[in-house]
Structure formats: structure tokens, C-alpha cells
C-alpha positions in Angstrom: 49.4 37.0 -45.7 53.2 37.0 -45.0 55.9 39.6 -45.3 57.4 40.0 -48.7 60.4 38.0 -49.5 62.8 41.0 -49.7 64.3 40.6 -46.3 68.1 40.6 -45.7 68.5 40.3 -41.9 66.4 38.3 -39.4 65.5 41.6 -37.7 63.8 42.7 -40.9 60.9 40.3 -39.9 59.6 42.4 -37.0 60.5 45.6 -38.9 58.4 44.6 -41.9 55.3 43.8 -39.8 55.7 47.0 -37.8 55.5 48.9 -41.0 52.7 46.8 -42.4 50.4 46.1 -39.5 51.8 47.7 -36.3 48.8 46.8 -34.1 49.0 43.0 -34.7 50.0 41.1 -31.5 53.5 39.7 -31.7 54.2 38.4 -28.2 52.0 37.3 -25.3 54.0 37.2 -22.1 51.6 36.4 -19.2 49.2 39.2 -19.1 51.3 41.5 -21.2 50.8 41.7 -25.0 53.3 43.3 -27.3 52.3 44.4 -30.8 54.7 44.4 -33.7 54.9 48.2 -33.6 55.8 48.1 -29.9 58.3 45.2 -30.5 60.1 47.1 -33.2 60.2 50.3 -31.1 61.8 48.3 -28.3 64.3 46.7 -30.7 65.4 50.2 -31.8 65.9 51.4 -28.3 67.7 48.3 -27.3 70.1 48.7 -30.3 71.0 52.2 -29.1 71.5 50.8 -25.6 73.8 48.1 -26.9 75.9 50.7 -28.8 76.2 52.8 -25.7 77.6 49.7 -23.9 80.3 49.2 -26.6 78.8 46.6 -28.8 79.6 46.8 -32.5 79.3 44.8 -35.7 81.0 41.4 -35.6 80.9 41.2 -31.8 79.5 38.2 -29.9 76.8 39.0 -27.3 75.8 36.2 -25.0 72.2 36.2 -23.7 71.7 33.7 -20.9 68.0 33.2 -20.2 64.7 31.5 -20.7 61.9 32.5 -23.0 60.6 36.1 -22.4 60.1 39.3 -24.3 63.5 40.7 -23.0 65.4 37.8 -24.6 63.6 38.3 -28.0 64.2 42.0 -28.0 67.9 41.5 -27.2 68.2 38.9 -29.9 66.8 41.1 -32.6 68.6 44.2 -31.4 72.0 42.4 -31.4 71.3 41.2 -34.9 70.1 44.6 -36.1 73.4 46.0 -34.9 75.3 43.5 -37.0 76.6 41.6 -34.0 76.1 37.9 -33.3 73.6 36.8 -30.6 74.7 33.8 -28.7 71.5 32.7 -26.8 72.4 30.2 -24.1 69.9 28.2 -22.1 70.1 29.3 -18.4 69.8 25.7 -17.3 73.2 24.8 -18.6 75.8 24.1 -15.9 78.5 26.5 -14.9 81.1 24.4 -16.8 79.0 24.4 -20.0 78.4 28.1 -19.9 82.1 28.9 -19.1 83.2 26.7 -22.1 80.9 28.6 -24.5 82.1 32.0 -23.3 85.7 31.0 -23.4 85.3 29.8 -27.0 83.2 32.7 -28.5 84.7 35.6 -26.3 81.6 37.8 -25.9 81.8 41.6 -25.8 78.7 41.7 -23.6 76.7 39.3 -21.5 73.1 39.6 -20.4 70.9 37.5 -18.0 67.1 37.4 -18.0 67.1 37.0 -14.2 63.5 38.2 -13.7 62.1 35.0 -15.3 64.9 32.6 -14.5 66.5 31.8 -11.1 69.2 29.9 -13.1 70.0 33.0 -15.1 70.3 35.0 -11.9 72.7 32.4 -10.5 74.9 32.6 -13.5 74.8 36.4 -13.5 75.7 36.6 -9.9 78.5 34.1 -10.3 80.0 36.2 -13.2 79.7 39.5 -11.4 76.7 40.9 -13.4 74.6 43.7 -12.0 70.9 44.4 -12.5 70.2 47.3 -14.8 67.2 49.0 -16.4 67.8 48.9 -20.1 65.7 51.1 -22.4 63.6 48.9 -24.7 64.6 45.7 -22.8 63.5 46.2 -19.2 65.4 44.9 -16.2 68.2 42.5 -16.9 71.5 41.6 -15.4 74.6 42.7 -17.4 78.3 42.3 -17.3 80.6 45.2 -18.2 81.9 45.1 -21.7 85.0 42.9 -22.2 88.0 44.8 -23.4 90.4 43.6 -26.2 87.8 41.3 -27.8 88.3 40.9 -31.6 85.2 41.6 -33.6 84.6 39.6 -36.8 84.6 41.5 -40.0 84.0 41.3 -43.8 81.7 38.6 -45.3 81.7 36.5 -42.2 80.4 39.3 -40.0 77.7 40.2 -42.5 76.4 36.8 -43.3 76.2 35.3 -39.8 72.9 35.9 -38.0 73.4 33.7 -34.9 76.0 31.6 -33.2 74.2 28.5 -31.9 76.1 26.0 -29.8 75.0 22.5 -30.4 73.4 20.8 -27.5 76.3 18.5 -26.9 74.9 15.0 -27.6 78.6 14.0 -28.3 79.7 15.9 -25.1 81.6 18.5 -27.2 79.4 21.4 -28.3 80.4 23.4 -31.3 79.4 26.9 -32.4 77.4 26.8 -35.6 77.5 29.9 -37.7 73.9 30.2 -38.9 73.3 32.7 -41.7 70.7 35.3 -42.2 70.0 33.8 -45.7 69.4 30.3 -44.2 67.1 31.5 -41.4 65.0 33.8 -43.6 64.6 31.0 -46.2 63.5 28.6 -43.5 61.2 31.1 -41.9 59.4 31.5 -45.2 59.3 27.8 -45.9 58.1 27.0 -42.4 55.4 29.7 -42.3 54.1 28.7 -45.7 54.0 24.9 -44.9 52.0 25.6 -41.7 49.7 28.2 -43.3 50.6 30.7 -40.6 48.8 34.0 -40.6 47.8 36.9 -38.3 45.4 35.5 -35.7 47.4 32.3 -35.2 49.2 31.9 -31.9 52.0 29.4 -31.2 52.9 28.0 -27.8 56.5 28.9 -27.2 58.2 26.8 -24.6 61.0 25.4 -26.6 64.2 27.2 -25.6 65.3 29.9 -28.0 68.9 28.7 -27.6 68.0 25.9 -29.9 67.4 26.0 -33.7 63.9 24.6 -33.2 63.0 27.4 -30.8 64.6 30.1 -32.8 63.8 29.0 -36.3 60.5 27.1 -36.2 58.9 29.0 -33.3 60.3 32.6 -33.2 61.2 33.4 -36.8 58.7 31.4 -38.7 55.8 32.4 -36.5 56.6 36.1 -36.7 57.3 35.8 -40.4 53.7 34.7 -40.8 52.4 37.6 -38.8 51.3 35.3 -36.0 52.0 35.7 -32.3 53.9 33.7 -29.7 52.6 32.7 -26.3 55.8 32.7 -24.2 56.5 30.2 -21.5 59.7 29.7 -19.5 59.2 26.1 -18.4 57.2 23.2 -19.8 54.2 22.3 -17.7 51.5 19.9 -19.1 48.7 21.6 -17.2 49.7 25.0 -18.6 49.7 23.6 -22.1 46.2 22.1 -21.7 45.0 25.4 -20.3 46.4 27.3 -23.2 44.6 24.9 -25.6 41.3 24.8 -23.8 41.1 28.6 -23.3 41.6 29.1 -27.1 44.9 31.0 -26.6 46.9 29.0 -29.0 46.3 27.5 -32.4 49.7 26.0 -33.0 51.5 23.5 -30.7 55.0 22.4 -31.6 57.6 20.6 -29.5 60.0 17.7 -29.2 58.6 14.1 -28.8 59.5 14.2 -25.1 57.1 17.1 -24.6 54.2 15.2 -26.3 55.2 12.1 -24.2 54.7 14.1 -21.0 51.4 15.6 -22.3 50.0 12.1 -23.1 51.2 10.8 -19.7 49.6 13.7 -17.9 46.3 13.2 -19.6 46.4 9.4 -19.0 47.4 9.6 -15.4 44.9 12.4 -14.5 42.1 10.7 -16.4 41.4 13.9 -18.3 40.2 14.5 -21.8 41.0 17.6 -23.7 38.6 20.1 -25.2 40.1 21.5 -28.4 39.2 25.2 -29.1 41.3 26.9 -31.7 44.1 24.4 -31.9 44.6 23.4 -35.6 48.2 22.2 -36.0 50.4 19.8 -34.0 54.0 19.3 -34.9 57.0 17.5 -33.5 60.7 17.5 -34.4 64.1 17.6 -32.9 64.2 13.8 -32.4 62.9 10.6 -33.9 59.1 10.1 -33.6 57.8 6.8 -32.2 54.7 5.4 -33.9 53.0 4.5 -30.6 53.3 8.1 -29.4 52.1 9.4 -32.7 48.9 7.3 -32.6 48.1 8.2 -29.0 48.6 11.9 -29.5 46.4 11.8 -32.6 43.7 9.8 -30.7 43.7 12.3 -27.8 43.9 15.5 -29.8 41.7 14.4 -32.7 44.1 15.7 -35.4 47.3 14.7 -37.2 50.7 14.9 -35.4 53.0 16.3 -38.1 56.7 15.6 -38.1 59.9 17.0 -39.6 63.6 16.6 -39.7 66.1 19.3 -39.3 69.4 20.3 -37.7 71.2 23.4 -36.5 73.7 23.1 -39.3 70.9 23.6 -41.8 69.1 26.5 -40.1 66.0 24.5 -39.6 64.1 21.7 -41.3 65.1 19.7 -44.4 61.8 17.9 -44.6 58.3 18.3 -43.1 55.0 16.5 -43.5 52.4 18.5 -45.4 49.1 19.6 -43.8 47.3 18.6 -46.9 49.0 15.1 -46.9 49.2 13.9 -43.3 51.1 10.7 -42.8 50.0 7.5 -41.1 53.7 6.5 -40.5 56.7 8.1 -38.9 58.1 9.7 -42.0 59.8 13.1 -41.6 57.8 14.1 -44.7 58.9 15.6 -48.0 62.0 17.6 -48.8 61.5 21.4 -48.3 61.8 23.9 -51.1 65.4 24.7 -51.9 67.0 21.7 -50.3 68.8 18.9 -52.2 69.2 15.6 -50.4 71.4 12.7 -51.3 71.5 9.2 -49.7 75.0 7.7 -50.1 76.9 4.6 -49.1 80.3 4.6 -47.4 82.1 5.4 -50.7 79.7 8.3 -51.3 77.8 6.5 -54.0 74.0 6.9 -54.4 72.1 4.0 -52.9 68.9 2.5 -54.5 65.6 4.1 -53.4 64.3 2.8 -50.1 67.9 1.8 -49.0 69.3 3.4 -45.8 72.4 5.5 -46.3 74.2 8.6 -45.1 72.3 11.8 -45.6 74.0 14.7 -47.3 72.2 18.1 -47.9 72.9 21.2 -49.9 70.9 24.4 -50.1 70.4 27.9 -48.7 70.2 26.7 -45.1 73.7 25.2 -44.9 75.8 26.8 -42.2 78.8 29.0 -42.9 80.8 26.6 -40.7 81.8 25.9 -37.2 83.2 28.9 -35.4 86.9 28.8 -34.9 87.0 25.1 -35.9 88.3 24.9 -39.5 89.0 21.1 -39.3 85.5 20.3 -38.0 84.1 22.5 -40.8 86.1 20.7 -43.4 85.0 17.4 -42.1 81.3 18.3 -42.3 81.3 20.4 -45.5 82.7 19.4 -48.9 84.0 21.9 -51.5 80.7 21.7 -53.5 78.6 22.8 -50.5 77.3 19.4 -49.5 76.8 19.0 -45.7 77.2 15.6 -44.0 74.2 15.5 -41.6 75.7 12.5 -39.7 72.3 10.8 -40.0 71.2 7.6 -41.7 68.0 7.7 -43.7 66.1 6.5 -46.7 63.9 8.0 -49.3 60.9 5.9 -50.3 59.4 5.7 -53.8 56.8 8.4 -52.9 59.6 10.8 -51.9 59.0 10.5 -48.2 62.1 10.7 -46.0 62.6 8.3 -43.1 65.3 8.8 -40.5 66.8 5.6 -39.4 69.2 7.1 -36.8 72.5 8.7 -36.3 75.5 7.1 -38.0 77.3 7.0 -34.7 74.3 5.3 -33.1 74.3 2.3 -35.5 74.9 -1.0 -33.7 76.6 -3.8 -35.6 75.7 -7.1 -34.1 77.4 -10.2 -35.6 77.7 -8.3 -38.9 74.0 -7.2 -38.9 73.0 -3.6 -38.7 70.7 -2.8 -35.7 69.0 0.6 -35.8 68.0 1.8 -32.3 64.8 3.4 -33.4 63.4 0.0 -34.6 64.1 -1.6 -31.2 62.8 1.4 -29.3 59.5 1.4 -31.3 58.8 -2.1 -30.2 59.7 -1.5 -26.6 57.6 1.7 -26.5 54.5 -0.1 -27.6 54.6 -2.3 -24.5 52.0 -1.3 -21.8 53.6 0.7 -19.0 56.6 1.9 -20.9 56.8 5.7 -21.1 59.9 5.8 -23.4 63.1 3.9 -24.1 66.5 4.4 -25.6 68.8 1.8 -27.1 72.6 1.9 -27.3 75.4 -0.5 -28.3 78.0 -1.9 -26.0 81.2 -3.6 -27.0 81.7 -7.2 -25.9 84.9 -9.1 -25.1 84.9 -10.8 -28.5 84.8 -7.4 -30.3 81.2 -7.7 -31.1 78.4 -5.4 -30.0 75.4 -6.2 -27.9 72.1 -4.2 -27.6 71.4 -2.5 -24.3 67.9 -0.9 -23.7 67.2 1.7 -21.1 63.5 2.0 -20.2 61.6 4.7 -18.4 58.2 3.6 -17.1 54.9 5.4 -16.7 54.1 6.6 -13.2 52.8 3.7 -11.1 53.8 1.1 -13.7 55.8 -1.9 -12.5 58.7 -3.6 -14.3 58.2 -7.2 -15.3 61.3 -7.6 -17.3 60.8 -11.2 -18.2 57.4 -10.4 -19.8 58.9 -7.4 -21.6 61.7 -9.6 -23.0 59.2 -12.1 -24.2 57.2 -9.3 -25.9 60.2 -8.0 -27.6 61.4 -11.5 -28.7 58.1 -12.1 -30.4 58.6 -9.0 -32.5 62.3 -8.7 -33.3 64.9 -10.9 -34.9 67.3 -12.5 -32.4 70.2 -10.1 -33.3 68.0 -7.1 -32.7 66.9 -8.1 -29.2 68.4 -6.4 -26.2 70.9 -8.4 -24.3 70.1 -6.2 -21.3 67.0 -4.1 -20.4 67.6 -1.6 -17.6 64.9 0.4 -15.9 65.9 4.0 -15.1 63.9 6.7 -13.3 64.4 9.2 -16.1 66.2 9.1 -19.5 68.9 11.8 -19.7 68.1 14.6 -22.0 69.3 18.0 -22.9 67.4 21.2 -21.9 65.7 21.1 -25.3 64.5 17.5 -24.8 67.1 15.7 -27.0 68.2 12.3 -25.7 71.8 12.1 -24.5 72.8 8.7 -25.8 76.5 9.3 -24.9 75.5 9.3 -21.2 73.7 6.0 -21.6 76.7 4.5 -23.5 78.9 5.5 -20.6 76.4 4.0 -18.1 76.3 0.8 -20.1 80.1 0.6 -20.3 80.7 1.5 -16.6 78.0 -0.6 -15.0 78.7 -4.0 -16.5 78.4 -5.8 -13.1 75.2 -4.0 -12.3 73.7 -4.7 -15.7 
């Protein structure tokens, strides 16, 4: 039972359920439960509040926070008004937040300081004051910015959200995500997961990220299911939510599942599954060793998918009725067209890696205020360059090989980091690894591996090198293996390879 496919704006999702089944739970925030009827009432009051503060259609409204009911109400209310929510993770640095605000020029800014010390810090720094907002509760807010130009016309109507990429290249861009794309993905995602009233998804992924907004928030509510909100990831809290029967859906990035497995292993605990029926990971490449251990400990398949902000969610997912034994990202979702092309944009044979291009309802409108970047990513026929390398096997399954910019060319041979990482991660004591290329004096590239160990594990690098040498061709073997306390990631758990590349280039003597 899902809402009918006659929706035009993302705020129509809670509206439809409030009319159809107002007493269904929508949000679980600690001890507080909010029904769809109550949620929609709060959204209406919040919209009126925003209008009283000067917000209008086409404005940008920045929401700095962590997952809570106030953030969700604000997001939907801003969208209902016809303005653009810009949800920003409170754990971003002052520099990162300032750059986003300077670029998008928000009319209003809000901070969910009651659940986030980081949000409070940003609010205080920017002169925000705590207010009691009808329908929202207590938040910090800045006065409306004067002389801000509102977007208008088709652009203003089509854009649902402005999502700033997590900055894996060091230069975040504002992706104009459309209502059409998000609603399409919400339907596809809810259908593929068989979401329905009574389901409850654990919601710790930040709603500043397309995974948190699309897969968790919109798809879950589209199915009439509820969200159990959490501001910070804590393995013990996740286990409690599972064993108490609170949640039936657990979705997260691979890093989250790595930490869960490590917690269970290090504590010597086993897990008692109550209502949990679906496990899913996305947002990064899946390692086969991690997949097997998660499935062994949880007793059910770990599903996988592939998506991106520029396509409003997933392009491919594994099917519940056809779980995979490998690390495929699954089958292409309804409505998406996918091409695998060579450097001359010619189709490659099935099973051959190539550049992935996608077309469909989820394609972004473009990068905000960045026409050249938009032209570089989108061709005139609506095809989007994903920037990823992948292959499609004979059975239609998509395999992601890596990012095109992450490809390492060693003595003329292509080295895909994920292949090397899979081998290293299968070694006892390794928690996770990341592989980057480094230029050599003879204009070649060498492979450098950064390794994060399990708690209490020791590093016998000679033994690890022998293990890798027995499993990889010589040109794929790391020239250096470096043990680090923690691999650098974004707040959403995505690996920051550019940081590791800088480390590899700057620390030649140390390496």
C-alpha cells in the first residue's frame, strides 16, 4: 500500500498519507512519535511561519542540523512554499559552511541546536538566535537576508532541493535535484524494498546527503512506513533498535556496516534478529569480505545499489527476490537508461569496463550557478556522465569498477583500486583499506595502499605484502602499504581519496 502516483512536489508525500491514514506513525524521535496527520499539520504551520519571516518561492533556505523532526518539518515546509531547502550537515567546518552560503545566498538560515552542539556552534558564530517556531519547535534562526534574488520560472518550479556534493574532489557543487526525479526514485525505492505501513527504517544517515533524503526519508514515507531518527551513528544503539524490534529496515554506507561488524566481533556479541527483514548498503563500493561477514552475522542478504546525487538516488539495486552472492550493484531501475562507453563514447562489448552514462527522470537540472560544469556533465540529449567506470554482465547486473579519476595506470596496465582493496580487506586484522595512485619520477604511477586495522590488531606488513603478492598480478601490487589510525571520510561515510592522494604525494620520505 503506497500513495498514488499523482504527486507533484515532495511535500505531497506526507500530505497524501495525512489524508489517507493520518494516524499512521511517520517519525519516531526518541520517546516522541509523530503521526502523518501531525506531521502534515506541523508542515502547514511551519510554512506560514516561513512566509512571516520573508521566505518566498525560489528562495534558498539553509537548514544546518542533524536528523530530527524539526529538520524534516522545515525541509518539507520550505519545499511546500516553493523555496529550495539546502540541508547542510552540522559537522561541516566553518569554511565549508561559509562557502556553501556564499554560493547559494540563502534568504533564511536555521540551526537544529537542540540535537546538535555543532549546529549551535555554527548558529552562534553567525549571529542566530533561539526562537520558538510554530510547527517546528525551538531552533536557532538568522534574520532574513535582504537583497537576495529569488529564482523564478521553470527553474524555481522544478527544483526540489539544492544538495551540495560531499566534496570528494575538494570542490563541492550545488546539485539542483528535481521534484520529478525524487518522486520517481521514492516510488522505485519503496517498491523495490516492499515498504509498507508497519515498517520502520533506522535513520542515521544525514539528510544533507541524497542517500539520507532519497532512500531514507522520501522512499520510507512514500511507502507509509516510519523513520526511527538518530543524530549520530552508535553501533550499540543500532543493535538495541534491532533486538527490541523497533526497526525492520537497516540501510547505510559500507563504513557503517564495517563498524557494526567490528563492534560485534570485538564485544563477542551475537545479535538476536526481531523484526529486521531488509539490509541495504550504498553510497560507496561494497567489499565482498564485508558482505559475507554481515550476512553471516545477521542471517540475511546484504543488498546493494549504485546511485548519485546528480541522479536523485539509485540507478541500480539488487532485488529482494534475487539476492546476489557477489558485489554487483544490481539491476537497472525502472525508467533509467544506462550506457557503457569507451573514450570515444562508443559502446563497449558486454562485460567490458567503460564510462557510465545515464539518462532518465532522475537526472539533475544542473549544477547551480555553474553552467560550464553543467555542460561538462550533461550532453544535449540528456545523458549524464556519472564519472564512474563500470560494466554490465550478460545477466544485466551492473558492477562498479571505480571512479574514472581513481583509475591507476601502471606501466600501461589499468589498476582498479577496488580489486586491490578487496584482497587487502580479506586479510585477518584489516578493518578497511583504500588504494590510490602516485606519480613516479619516470612519469609512471605506483600503487599506494592505506590500511586501517581492527582494534587490537598488529601490523605485520611483510606478511600482508606476501598475502597480497600471492593474489594479485605484479603491476597491481602496492609499492607502499601505510597503516593509518583512521581512513578519512566525509560526514556521510564516503572515502576522501583526494586526502589520501595528498598524503601519498606529500609524505614520500615517510612512505
